[in-house]
All heavy atoms as an XYZ file, in Angstrom:
817
protein
N       0.900     -1.155     -0.071
C      -0.071     -0.024     -0.016
C       0.810      1.225      0.033
O       1.929      1.341      0.684
C      -0.888     -0.001      1.196
C      -2.273      0.710      1.033
S      -3.272      0.756      2.501
C      -3.683     -0.917      2.759
N       0.497      2.203     -0.758
C       1.284      3.430     -0.867
C       1.295      4.165      0.466
O       0.168      4.057      1.274
C       0.739      4.385     -1.874
C       1.087      3.853     -3.226
C       0.635      4.825     -4.356
C       0.966      4.271     -5.742
N       0.504      5.208     -6.719
N       2.203      4.968      0.838
C       2.324      5.664      2.101
C       1.190      6.736      2.184
O       0.563      6.894      3.244
C       3.666      6.362      2.254
C       3.757      6.973      3.699
C       5.107      7.304      4.063
O       6.149      6.648      3.608
O       5.238      8.337      4.868
N       0.881      7.422      1.064
C      -0.162      8.371      1.066
C      -1.591      7.759      1.348
O      -2.400      8.362      2.118
N      -1.863      6.462      0.871
C      -3.109      5.835      1.138
C      -3.059      5.525      2.685
O      -4.188      5.698      3.355
C      -3.201      4.586      0.382
O      -3.096      4.923     -1.043
C      -4.547      3.853      0.597
N      -2.029      5.034      3.162
C      -2.016      4.728      4.623
C      -2.251      5.960      5.525
O      -2.953      5.831      6.520
C      -0.671      3.984      4.976
C      -0.633      3.250      6.294
S      -1.824      1.918      6.087
C      -2.041      1.470      7.763
N      -1.723      7.050      5.119
C      -1.851      8.265      5.879
C      -3.385      8.646      5.880
O      -3.943      9.103      6.834
C      -1.015      9.365      5.230
O       0.314      9.027      5.282
C      -1.230     10.732      5.992
N      -3.891      8.547      4.672
C      -5.344      8.899      4.599
C      -6.278      7.846      5.415
O      -7.187      8.425      6.057
C      -5.794      8.712      3.070
C      -7.261      9.111      2.775
C      -7.550     10.559      3.093
C      -7.559      8.887      1.289
N      -5.867      6.636      5.383
C      -6.660      5.683      6.303
C      -6.539      6.034      7.739
O      -7.506      6.107      8.432
C      -6.135      4.275      6.003
C      -6.598      3.816      4.628
C      -6.658      3.321      7.078
C      -6.039      2.497      4.061
N      -5.318      6.397      8.138
C      -5.144      6.848      9.539
C      -5.872      8.015      9.878
O      -6.489      8.169     11.055
C      -3.595      7.041      9.832
C      -2.933      5.656     10.057
O      -3.557      4.707     10.472
N      -1.582      5.657      9.749
N      -5.845      9.104      9.009
C      -6.585     10.317      9.246
C      -8.064     10.009      9.423
O      -8.795     10.600     10.271
C      -6.324     11.322      8.165
C      -4.899     11.928      8.351
C      -4.617     12.941      7.293
N      -5.549     13.993      7.251
C      -5.801     14.778      6.203
N      -5.004     14.587      5.139
N      -6.605     15.740      6.180
N      -8.600      9.276      8.493
C     -10.009      8.859      8.520
C     -10.383      8.179      9.812
O     -11.379      8.495     10.444
C     -10.348      8.001      7.290
C     -11.814      7.492      7.277
C     -12.765      8.714      7.095
C     -11.997      6.464      6.057
N      -9.570      7.241     10.253
C      -9.796      6.477     11.513
C      -9.795      7.468     12.663
O     -10.708      7.387     13.545
C      -8.693      5.402     11.757
C      -8.908      4.663     12.975
C      -7.849      3.594     13.145
N      -8.079      2.766     14.366
C      -7.669      3.073     15.544
N      -7.007      4.124     15.783
N      -7.974      2.280     16.565
N      -8.865      8.446     12.709
C      -8.805      9.450     13.862
C     -10.034     10.240     13.757
O     -10.615     10.625     14.883
C      -7.569     10.298     13.722
C      -6.304      9.527     14.067
N      -5.667      9.665     15.245
C      -5.576      8.566     13.354
C      -4.651      8.885     15.346
N      -4.570      8.199     14.162
N     -10.549     10.736     12.602
C     -11.663     11.528     12.572
C     -12.960     10.695     12.943
O     -13.837     11.346     13.551
C     -11.919     11.989     11.104
C     -10.889     13.268     10.779
O     -10.463     13.839     11.719
N     -10.698     13.352      9.524
N     -13.024      9.487     12.645
C     -14.205      8.732     13.029
C     -14.185      8.498     14.557
O     -15.265      8.686     15.220
C     -14.161      7.276     12.291
C     -15.138      6.309     12.933
C     -14.476      7.494     10.832
N     -13.005      8.218     15.100
C     -12.935      8.163     16.594
C     -13.328      9.490     17.331
O     -13.958      9.434     18.234
C     -11.535      7.592     16.936
C     -11.321      6.155     16.577
C     -11.342      7.716     18.501
C      -9.914      5.559     16.726
N     -12.724     10.558     16.685
C     -13.033     11.876     17.327
C     -14.505     12.109     17.320
O     -15.152     12.646     18.171
C     -12.353     12.930     16.571
C     -12.448     14.375     17.138
C     -11.604     15.418     16.558
C     -11.165     15.278     15.179
N     -10.453     16.530     14.678
N     -15.235     11.750     16.240
C     -16.626     11.874     16.116
C     -17.375     11.114     17.086
O     -18.332     11.540     17.739
C     -17.150     11.713     14.700
O     -16.502     12.546     13.742
C     -18.684     11.862     14.533
N     -16.860      9.881     17.263
C     -17.494      9.039     18.279
C     -17.241      9.488     19.670
O     -18.231      9.462     20.474
N     -16.154     10.091     19.974
C     -15.934     10.654     21.409
C     -16.842     11.833     21.583
O     -17.465     11.890     22.679
C     -14.424     11.186     21.485
C     -13.498     10.032     21.469
C     -14.293     12.053     22.662
C     -13.516      9.180     22.728
N     -17.083     12.714     20.527
C     -18.056     13.711     20.733
C     -19.480     13.211     21.023
O     -20.146     13.748     21.913
C     -18.108     14.582     19.368
C     -17.046     15.479     19.089
C     -17.334     16.254     17.819
C     -16.157     17.030     17.303
N     -16.520     17.662     16.144
N     -19.880     12.238     20.294
C     -21.187     11.573     20.479
C     -21.334     11.011     21.898
O     -22.273     11.152     22.511
C     -21.447     10.453     19.419
O     -21.499     11.060     18.123
N     -20.289     10.298     22.293
C     -20.212      9.657     23.688
C     -20.304     10.761     24.791
O     -21.178     10.700     25.690
C     -19.052      8.780     23.919
C     -18.947      8.446     25.424
C     -19.136      7.571     23.008
N     -19.573     11.799     24.591
C     -19.522     12.953     25.551
C     -20.950     13.648     25.533
O     -21.371     13.954     26.689
C     -18.423     13.887     25.223
N     -21.631     13.762     24.443
C     -22.943     14.364     24.481
C     -23.969     13.438     25.038
O     -24.948     13.909     25.681
C     -23.273     14.814     23.023
C     -22.622     15.981     22.629
C     -22.903     16.149     21.030
C     -22.927     17.256     23.301
N     -23.837     12.148     24.840
C     -24.799     11.195     25.203
C     -24.829     10.736     26.679
O     -25.778     10.374     27.280
C     -24.685      9.843     24.415
O     -24.873     10.212     23.060
N     -23.568     10.850     27.264
C     -23.419     10.363     28.650
C     -22.730     11.422     29.515
O     -21.813     11.983     29.108
C     -22.558      9.143     28.706
C     -22.995      7.966     27.935
C     -22.666      7.723     26.607
C     -23.794      6.918     28.620
C     -23.137      6.545     25.836
C     -24.252      5.847     27.955
C     -23.960      5.683     26.611
O     -24.519      4.647     25.853
N     -23.378     11.679     30.580
C     -22.789     12.688     31.624
C     -21.549     11.970     32.228
O     -20.635     12.666     32.619
C     -23.720     13.138     32.584
O     -24.264     12.118     33.349
N     -21.623     10.638     32.453
C     -20.488      9.994     33.026
C     -20.388      8.493     32.444
O     -21.519      7.811     32.354
C     -20.772      9.899     34.521
C     -19.630      9.214     35.300
C     -19.984      9.401     36.826
N     -19.112      8.628     37.641
C     -19.093      8.772     38.905
N     -19.800      9.511     39.494
N     -18.305      7.967     39.566
N     -19.269      8.051     31.938
C     -19.137      6.759     31.424
C     -17.732      6.253     31.741
O     -16.853      6.971     31.681
C     -19.416      6.885     29.894
C     -19.434      5.435     29.270
C     -18.424      7.855     29.180
C     -19.935      5.417     27.763
N     -17.701      4.962     31.963
C     -16.377      4.358     32.209
C     -15.554      4.240     31.010
O     -16.020      4.305     29.862
C     -16.614      2.885     32.751
O     -16.958      2.040     31.728
N     -14.270      4.322     31.194
C     -13.274      4.311     30.108
C     -13.453      2.910     29.404
O     -13.261      2.871     28.060
C     -11.897      4.552     30.589
C     -11.599      5.844     31.280
C     -10.193      5.980     31.891
C     -11.884      7.036     30.325
N     -13.684      1.914     30.136
C     -13.939      0.598     29.450
C     -15.115      0.624     28.514
O     -15.063     -0.021     27.369
C     -14.101     -0.488     30.525
N     -16.175      1.342     28.928
C     -17.330      1.390     28.095
C     -17.064      2.194     26.798
O     -17.552      1.918     25.711
C     -18.574      1.936     28.824
C     -19.196      0.923     29.836
O     -18.807     -0.324     29.646
O     -19.965      1.406     30.679
N     -16.307      3.265     27.011
C     -15.891      4.129     25.814
C     -15.077      3.270     24.882
O     -15.356      3.238     23.650
C     -15.079      5.366     26.169
C     -14.511      6.059     24.996
C     -15.951      6.271     27.073
N     -14.186      2.434     25.385
C     -13.337      1.653     24.583
C     -14.245      0.695     23.864
O     -14.036      0.379     22.615
C     -12.247      0.999     25.375
N     -15.187      0.080     24.541
C     -16.094     -0.921     23.949
C     -16.925     -0.271     22.727
O     -16.974     -0.809     21.774
C     -16.977     -1.501     24.978
C     -17.836     -2.629     24.471
O     -17.300     -3.599     23.814
O     -19.062     -2.542     24.611
N     -17.488      0.821     23.095
C     -18.305      1.510     22.095
C     -17.549      2.047     20.813
O     -18.098      1.968     19.744
C     -19.041      2.730     22.722
C     -20.102      2.407     23.805
C     -20.783      3.554     24.291
C     -21.836      3.208     25.367
N     -22.765      2.110     24.872
N     -16.355      2.409     21.020
C     -15.524      2.852     19.926
C     -14.660      1.866     19.313
O     -13.786      2.085     18.391
C     -14.749      4.110     20.298
C     -15.515      5.265     20.686
C     -14.661      6.431     21.153
C     -16.461      5.696     19.670
N     -14.742      0.590     19.892
C     -13.955     -0.528     19.476
C     -12.435     -0.330     19.558
O     -11.731     -0.603     18.582
C     -14.325     -0.973     17.921
C     -15.845     -1.411     17.913
C     -16.212     -1.858     16.510
O     -15.542     -1.735     15.574
N     -17.475     -2.333     16.444
N     -12.080      0.350     20.645
C     -10.646      0.490     20.860
C     -10.039     -0.705     21.545
O     -10.800     -1.574     22.123
C     -10.447      1.750     21.799
C     -11.033      3.019     21.189
C     -11.029      4.161     22.119
C     -10.344      3.466     19.848
N      -8.704     -0.731     21.569
C      -7.982     -1.988     22.226
C      -8.118     -2.026     23.618
O      -8.224     -3.176     24.243
C      -6.631     -2.004     21.872
C      -6.429     -2.322     20.309
O      -7.378     -2.848     19.662
O      -5.414     -1.729     19.730
N      -8.222     -0.899     24.372
C      -8.219     -0.968     25.875
C      -8.720      0.345     26.468
O      -8.815      1.332     25.798
C      -6.665     -1.110     26.295
O      -5.969     -0.023     26.015
N      -9.039      0.284     27.736
C      -9.510      1.538     28.435
C      -8.333      2.618     28.423
O      -8.670      3.768     28.379
C      -9.875      1.059     29.768
C     -10.221     -0.397     29.692
C      -9.309     -0.828     28.580
N      -7.144      2.103     28.470
C      -6.004      3.050     28.433
C      -5.925      3.877     27.059
O      -5.721      5.075     27.040
C      -4.716      2.324     28.635
C      -4.567      1.777     30.021
C      -5.363      0.503     30.332
O      -5.762     -0.274     29.307
O      -5.469      0.081     31.476
N      -6.310      3.073     26.062
C      -6.379      3.888     24.688
C      -7.546      4.919     24.740
O      -7.366      5.982     24.210
C      -6.623      2.882     23.584
C      -5.328      2.028     23.261
O      -4.324      2.332     23.707
O      -5.590      0.963     22.435
N      -8.710      4.520     25.322
C      -9.722      5.412     25.390
C      -9.372      6.656     26.240
O      -9.626      7.730     25.846
C     -10.905      4.690     26.018
N      -8.673      6.394     27.303
C      -8.295      7.480     28.172
C      -7.370      8.388     27.503
O      -7.413      9.644     27.443
C      -7.521      6.940     29.486
C      -7.130      8.068     30.369
C      -6.433      7.509     31.684
O      -6.298      6.249     31.754
O      -6.351      8.375     32.582
N      -6.369      7.850     26.663
C      -5.415      8.800     25.923
C      -6.187      9.543     24.935
O      -5.976     10.765     24.749
C      -4.367      7.877     25.200
C      -3.597      8.622     24.289
C      -2.476      9.381     24.631
C      -3.754      8.571     22.947
C      -1.730     10.117     23.827
C      -3.027      9.394     22.059
C      -1.984     10.095     22.429
O      -1.271     10.823     21.645
N      -7.040      8.909     24.213
C      -7.838      9.597     23.160
C      -8.738     10.707     23.698
O      -8.866     11.812     23.124
C      -8.595      8.674     22.232
C      -7.649      7.840     21.469
C      -9.554      9.355     21.359
C      -8.244      6.548     20.762
N      -9.391     10.371     24.818
C     -10.278     11.408     25.534
C      -9.444     12.496     25.930
O      -9.842     13.721     25.896
C     -10.948     10.687     26.681
C     -12.070      9.751     26.142
C     -11.744     11.738     27.531
C     -12.632      8.827     27.125
N      -8.289     12.229     26.620
C      -7.439     13.288     27.091
C      -7.013     14.238     25.888
O      -6.996     15.510     26.112
C      -6.181     12.731     27.728
N      -6.696     13.677     24.787
C      -6.244     14.452     23.641
C      -7.487     15.322     23.187
O      -7.362     16.487     22.847
C      -5.824     13.594     22.495
C      -5.327     14.334     21.300
C      -4.421     13.618     20.368
C      -3.956     14.243     19.178
N      -4.098     15.685     19.074
N      -8.694     14.714     23.144
C      -9.879     15.445     22.664
C     -10.203     16.601     23.615
O     -10.597     17.720     23.204
C     -11.083     14.537     22.606
N      -9.921     16.362     24.897
C     -10.240     17.522     25.817
C      -9.201     18.579     25.664
O      -9.390     19.763     25.542
C     -10.083     16.940     27.356
C     -11.223     16.013     27.697
C     -10.033     18.096     28.372
C     -11.127     15.279     28.984
N      -7.940     18.218     25.461
C      -6.876     19.140     25.259
C      -7.064     19.999     23.998
O      -6.807     21.166     23.913
C      -5.521     18.395     25.202
C      -4.293     19.305     24.878
N      -3.788     19.562     23.618
C      -3.548     20.028     25.808
C      -2.823     20.367     23.770
N      -2.578     20.771     25.085
N      -7.492     19.342     22.974
C      -7.743     19.944     21.662
C      -9.032     20.775     21.615
O      -9.212     21.370     20.569
C      -7.724     18.866     20.537
C      -6.344     18.283     20.265
O      -5.288     18.775     20.869
O      -6.264     17.291     19.563
N      -9.787     20.694     22.673
C     -11.097     21.469     22.704
C     -12.229     20.797     21.962
O     -13.235     21.440     21.683
N     -12.056     19.509     21.669
C     -13.141     18.734     20.890
C     -14.265     18.461     21.850
O     -15.456     18.570     21.365
C     -12.558     17.414     20.375
C     -13.620     16.607     19.731
C     -11.484     17.722     19.319
N     -14.002     18.157     23.103
C     -15.080     17.990     24.081
C     -14.722     18.641     25.420
O     -13.547     19.031     25.588
C     -15.270     16.468     24.377
C     -14.018     15.862     24.995
C     -15.761     15.680     23.152
C     -14.165     14.447     25.513
N     -15.732     18.929     26.153
C     -15.523     19.490     27.546
C     -15.878     18.426     28.445
O     -17.024     17.999     28.658
C     -16.500     20.681     27.708
C     -16.077     21.817     26.746
C     -16.914     23.072     27.151
O     -17.503     23.156     28.251
O     -16.975     23.894     26.292
N     -14.915     17.798     29.111
C     -14.983     16.745     30.052
C     -13.763     16.659     30.887
O     -12.784     17.393     30.705
C     -15.173     15.469     29.295
N     -13.947     15.774     31.950
C     -12.741     15.506     32.809
C     -12.584     14.027     32.938
O     -13.600     13.249     32.710
C     -12.892     16.120     34.292
O     -14.095     15.648     34.758
C     -12.944     17.623     34.173
N     -11.441     13.603     33.210
C     -11.209     12.125     33.367
C     -10.856     11.943     34.831
O      -9.921     12.585     35.401
C     -10.064     11.688     32.564
C     -10.424     11.897     31.019
C      -9.726     10.232     32.712
C      -9.216     11.618     30.085
N     -11.421     10.986     35.501
C     -11.060     10.452     36.819
C     -10.267      9.228     36.572
O     -10.818      8.129     36.320
C     -12.227     10.177     37.674
C     -11.903      9.910     39.059
O     -10.797      9.256     39.248
O     -12.550     10.286     40.081
N      -8.865      9.318     36.616
C      -8.068      8.222     36.293
C      -8.181      7.110     37.394
O      -8.203      5.902     36.976
C      -6.539      8.649     36.193
C      -5.675      7.637     35.914
N      -5.428      7.056     34.638
C      -4.694      6.989     36.718
C      -4.568      6.116     34.774
N      -4.102      6.046     36.024
N      -8.311      7.491     38.525
C      -8.300      6.504     39.706
C      -9.567      5.652     39.602
O      -9.511      4.444     39.715
C      -8.341      7.286     40.973
C      -7.171      8.138     41.303
C      -5.853      7.279     41.568
O      -5.983      6.253     42.103
O      -4.922      7.721     40.988
N     -10.741      6.258     39.232
C     -12.010      5.576     39.186
C     -12.339      5.049     37.806
O     -13.180      4.243     37.584
C     -13.134      6.379     39.722
C     -12.974      6.650     41.240
C     -14.110      7.543     41.728
C     -13.817      7.841     43.225
N     -14.868      8.806     43.721
N     -11.526      5.535     36.804
C     -11.665      4.955     35.411
C     -13.001      5.486     34.680
O     -13.576      4.598     34.002
N     -13.283      6.727     34.710
C     -14.441      7.177     34.007
C     -14.126      8.552     33.486
O     -13.292      9.289     33.888
C     -15.649      7.147     34.891
C     -15.743      8.163     36.016
C     -16.095      9.474     35.843
C     -15.439      7.716     37.290
C     -16.201     10.379     36.929
C     -15.468      8.582     38.370
C     -15.829      9.910     38.164
O     -15.876     10.855     39.250
N     -14.982      8.944     32.480
C     -15.033     10.304     31.947
C     -16.312     10.984     32.418
O     -17.345     10.410     32.328
C     -15.051     10.189     30.417
C     -15.287     11.579     29.721
S     -15.350     11.498     27.948
C     -17.024     10.993     27.772
N     -16.146     12.239     32.790
C     -17.287     13.066     33.292
C     -17.366     14.205     32.287
O     -16.563     15.042     32.296
C     -17.038     13.510     34.687
C     -18.163     14.427     35.278
C     -19.290     13.658     35.796
O     -19.066     12.591     36.503
N     -20.448     13.971     35.595
N     -18.495     14.244     31.625
C     -18.773     15.382     30.708
C     -19.147     16.523     31.549
O     -19.910     16.443     32.495
C     -19.886     15.021     29.695
O     -19.490     14.014     28.857
N     -18.617     17.734     31.110
C     -19.071     18.945     31.764
C     -20.483     19.234     31.429
O     -20.944     18.941     30.251
C     -18.166     20.133     31.363
C     -16.726     19.866     31.821
O     -16.408     18.993     32.715
N     -15.770     20.629     31.377
N     -21.134     19.905     32.294
C     -22.536     20.309     31.987
C     -22.551     21.237     30.754
O     -21.887     22.281     30.754
C     -23.127     21.013     33.212
C     -23.489     20.126     34.295
O     -23.534     18.841     34.059
O     -23.573     20.554     35.534
N     -23.288     20.830     29.788
C     -23.478     21.762     28.660
C     -24.802     22.440     28.841
O     -25.675     22.002     29.564
C     -23.407     20.942     27.314
O     -24.419     19.903     27.381
N     -25.037     23.484     28.161
C     -26.130     24.332     28.273
C     -27.392     23.433     27.889
O     -27.269     22.787     26.831
C     -26.176     25.516     27.400
N     -28.440     23.375     28.602
C     -29.603     22.642     28.280
C     -30.497     23.590     27.352
O     -31.132     24.433     28.000
C     -30.330     22.276     29.546
C     -31.678     21.459     29.219
O     -31.958     21.231     28.096
N     -32.349     21.105     30.317
N     -30.400     23.386     26.158
C     -31.035     24.253     25.186
C     -32.628     24.200     25.421
O     -33.329     25.182     25.143
C     -30.717     23.983     23.730
C     -31.143     22.709     23.297
C     -31.114     25.130     22.814
N     -33.092     23.051     25.795
C     -34.535     22.938     26.058
C     -35.000     23.522     27.333
O     -36.271     23.660     27.526
C     -34.937     21.364     26.038
C     -34.668     20.856     24.634
C     -33.522     20.125     24.346
C     -35.510     21.167     23.490
C     -33.266     19.653     23.098
C     -35.242     20.833     22.253
C     -34.116     19.912     22.069
O     -33.781     19.522     20.785
N     -34.091     24.001     28.175
C     -34.452     24.692     29.376
C     -34.591     26.336     29.044
O     -34.839     27.108     30.004
N     -34.441     26.671     27.823
C     -34.507     28.010     27.445
C     -35.650     28.234     26.414
O     -36.270     27.354     26.048
C     -33.167     28.541     26.721
O     -33.026     27.842     25.495
C     -31.949     28.183     27.516
N     -35.764     29.423     25.943
C     -36.785     29.828     24.941
C     -36.309     29.557     23.523
O     -36.940     29.769     22.542
C     -37.288     31.252     25.096
C     -38.157     31.476     26.301
O     -38.790     30.404     26.784
N     -38.155     32.537     26.922
N     -35.048     29.176     23.367
C     -34.485     29.014     22.014
C     -35.210     28.087     21.131
O     -35.508     28.462     19.944
C     -32.993     28.478     22.198
C     -32.264     28.449     20.814
C     -32.047     29.769     20.157
O     -32.268     30.831     20.743
O     -31.746     29.776     18.961
N     -35.672     26.873     21.524
C     -36.504     26.036     20.589
C     -37.783     26.672     20.150
O     -38.086     26.703     18.963
C     -36.699     24.855     21.370
C     -35.635     24.731     22.413
C     -35.342     26.167     22.756
N     -38.420     27.421     21.004
C     -39.635     28.105     20.619
C     -39.350     29.228     19.586
O     -40.077     29.385     18.665
C     -40.345     28.678     21.870
C     -41.626     29.491     21.702
C     -42.697     28.695     20.982
C     -42.136     30.111     22.934
N     -38.281     29.903     19.908
C     -37.874     31.059     19.057
C     -37.533     30.562     17.547
O     -38.074     31.071     16.622
C     -36.650     31.865     19.526
C     -36.279     33.015     18.733
C     -34.964     33.674     19.180
N     -33.790     32.895     18.816
C     -33.361     32.698     17.609
N     -33.848     33.211     16.545
N     -32.306     31.889     17.484
N     -36.856     29.463     17.550
C     -36.492     28.938     16.268
C     -37.774     28.311     15.506
O     -37.831     28.595     14.306
C     -35.464     27.756     16.428
C     -34.090     28.339     16.681
C     -33.076     27.305     16.729
N     -31.799     27.886     17.128
C     -30.649     27.372     16.711
N     -30.588     26.355     15.947
N     -29.494     27.946     17.110
N     -38.617     27.706     16.221
C     -39.806     27.168     15.630
C     -40.729     28.262     15.129
O     -41.195     28.310     13.987
C     -40.667     26.298     16.602
O     -39.749     25.261     17.105
C     -41.822     25.718     16.006
N     -40.795     29.319     15.841
C     -41.610     30.526     15.552
C     -41.035     31.213     14.284
O     -41.783     31.499     13.346
C     -41.766     31.517     16.671
O     -42.333     30.851     17.830
C     -42.642     32.688     16.326
N     -39.675     31.297     14.239
C     -39.042     31.961     13.159
C     -39.204     31.070     11.889
O     -39.497     31.647     10.821
C     -37.581     32.110     13.556
O     -36.892     32.588     12.388
N     -39.117     29.811     12.027
C     -39.322     28.854     10.857
C     -40.661     28.905     10.369
O     -41.009     28.931      9.167
C     -38.900     27.492     11.226
N     -41.635     28.974     11.319
C     -43.027     29.008     10.874
C     -43.357     30.373     10.164
O     -44.063     30.375      9.127
C     -44.000     28.916     12.091
O     -43.875     27.655     12.728
N     -42.801     31.465     10.640
C     -43.063     32.774     10.006
C     -42.419     32.756      8.636
O     -42.963     33.281      7.601
C     -42.434     33.874     10.876
N     -41.207     32.183      8.414
C     -40.573     32.128      7.061
C     -41.397     31.361      6.113
O     -41.607     31.604      5.021
C     -39.190     31.430      7.269
O     -38.391     32.360      8.016
N     -41.922     30.126      6.571
C     -42.708     29.319      5.807
C     -44.004     29.988      5.381
O     -44.460     29.887      4.201
C     -42.989     27.898      6.438
N     -44.655     30.687      6.280
C     -45.776     31.462      6.076
C     -45.564     32.557      4.995
O     -46.461     32.676      4.129
C     -46.446     32.025      7.394
O     -47.477     32.849      7.051
N     -44.507     33.237      5.143
C     -44.196     34.308      4.141
C     -43.910     33.726      2.829
O     -44.435     34.190      1.799
C     -42.852     35.045      4.728
O     -43.140     35.630      5.966
C     -42.571     36.170      3.715
N     -43.313     32.600      2.730
C     -43.028     31.888      1.474
C     -44.352     31.488      0.875
O     -44.482     31.684     -0.392
C     -42.047     30.772      1.719
C     -41.879     29.971      0.413
C     -41.033     30.522     -0.607
C     -42.567     28.756      0.163
C     -40.728     29.736     -1.786
C     -42.274     28.026     -1.014
C     -41.478     28.515     -2.016
O     -41.301     27.846     -3.078
N     -45.226     30.791      1.636
C     -46.487     30.418      1.094
C     -47.276     31.597      0.564
O     -47.949     31.567     -0.517
C     -47.282     29.679      2.162
O     -46.488     28.663      2.664
C     -48.534     29.083      1.677
N     -47.383     32.655      1.337
C     -48.124     33.821      0.925
C     -47.620     34.393     -0.363
O     -48.285     34.713     -1.246
C     -48.149     34.919      1.975
O     -48.642     34.316      3.165
C     -48.966     36.087      1.602
N     -46.305     34.531     -0.430
C     -45.647     35.055     -1.653
C     -45.779     34.151     -2.814
O     -46.208     34.638     -3.897
C     -44.138     35.228     -1.410
O     -43.859     36.040     -0.282
C     -43.404     35.884     -2.660
N     -45.750     32.819     -2.689
C     -45.984     31.961     -3.708
C     -47.336     31.943     -4.260
O     -47.660     31.794     -5.459
C     -45.528     30.539     -3.325
N     -48.360     32.130     -3.401
C     -49.671     32.101     -3.774
C     -50.141     33.476     -4.521
O     -51.115     33.430     -5.359
C     -50.717     31.918     -2.653
O     -50.516     32.986     -1.709
N     -49.432     34.529     -4.385
C     -49.657     35.716     -5.105
C     -49.240     35.700     -6.574
O     -49.716     36.485     -7.368
C     -48.960     36.899     -4.436
C     -49.573     37.289     -3.055
C     -48.901     38.414     -2.468
N     -49.383     38.592     -1.062
C     -48.743     39.416     -0.280
N     -47.582     40.086     -0.599
N     -49.141     39.481      1.003
N     -48.317     34.803     -6.857
C     -47.848     34.737     -8.223
C     -48.650     34.032     -9.128
O     -49.367     33.339     -9.307
C     -46.412     34.168     -8.264
C     -45.378     35.015     -7.410
C     -43.973     34.332     -7.261
O     -43.777     33.332     -7.870
N     -43.128     35.064     -6.672
């Protein structure tokens, strides 16, 4: 296999794992490193810990690792459903659709 192809495969694998880490961090407020390794099909909890630590350092996720107890704790993210944001977006989308329908029917 050409070296360029191997580099591309490694980059793709890293991007898939990074996306998986994001999903896990959003889905679980607390999850064991062994479970992360299992979900992402990594070789060991130690591999999961290294990848999570790198993702935290790179700003990919907001979390902490408890090395002693072997888990990742996601930092509290803003609960968008505890705000008026979903209502505002729905109202805005409805108004846009209504304007489009009214404009289309005049033509």
